[in-house]
N, C-alpha and C positions, 0 to 999 in steps of 0.2 A: 504494500500500500504506500502511496505517496500523495502528498498534498502538492498540487501544481496549479498554475494559472490556466485559465480557459484556453488561451492561445496554445500553450504547451500540450494540453490534453487533446485539442483538435489536431495538432500535428501527430500525436501518438495514435489517435483514432485513424487518421488518414493512412497510416502504414500498417495498421493491425490487420492480420489476415483473418478470414472468416473463421478459421479453426482456433483462433486465439483472440477472441474479442475482449474488450475492456469494460469493466463495470465502473460506472461513474456515480458518485454520491455527492450531494452538497455537504458542505462542512460548516455552514453558517457564516461564511465570509463572502464578501461581495465579489472578489476577483479570483477566488480559489475553489477548487473541488478536490475530492478524494478519488484516486484512480487505483483500481485493483485489476489483476488478471481475472477474468470472469469464470474461467474453467477450473478453479480450485475448489476443493470441498467446502472451505469456509465461505467463499464467494457464493457458491450455489446455495448454501444454507441461508445466507443473507438475502439473496434474490427471492427465495421461497417465502421468507418472512415479510417481504414487501415493506421495508421501513419507509417512513415518511420522507426521508431525505434521498430516496432512490431516484435518480434521474433516468438511468437506463443502461442497457448493454449495447455497445456499439463496435463496429469494425469498419475497415476501409472500403467495403463495398457499398456503404450507405451514403446517402446524400449529405455532404458535410454542412450545407446551408441549413438543412432540416435539423441536423444534430445541434448546430450552433443555436438555432432557435429554441430547441428544447432546453439547452443549457441556460440561455438567457431567461426563459420563462421561469425556470426553477430558481434562478438567482433573484429574480424580482419577487417571487413568493417568499424567499428567505428574508429579504429586506423588510417585508411587511410584518413578519412575525417577531 
């Protein structure tokens, strides 16, 4: 797990292969998120638990503009709470 900026996580998602997606969670900070490899046992348990800070699981085959919008939407929700 690593805390990183939105820009950095978008760069990581862009190169993430379909068989090794990234799990992204908000961390309550305006410009940072938490990034995990999604295919670990711990990450899979976390995904099944559907925590309120779950943004999603992403890989490089996805539309990065759509991913960026999801990140932005979650960050705006975090600011309101």
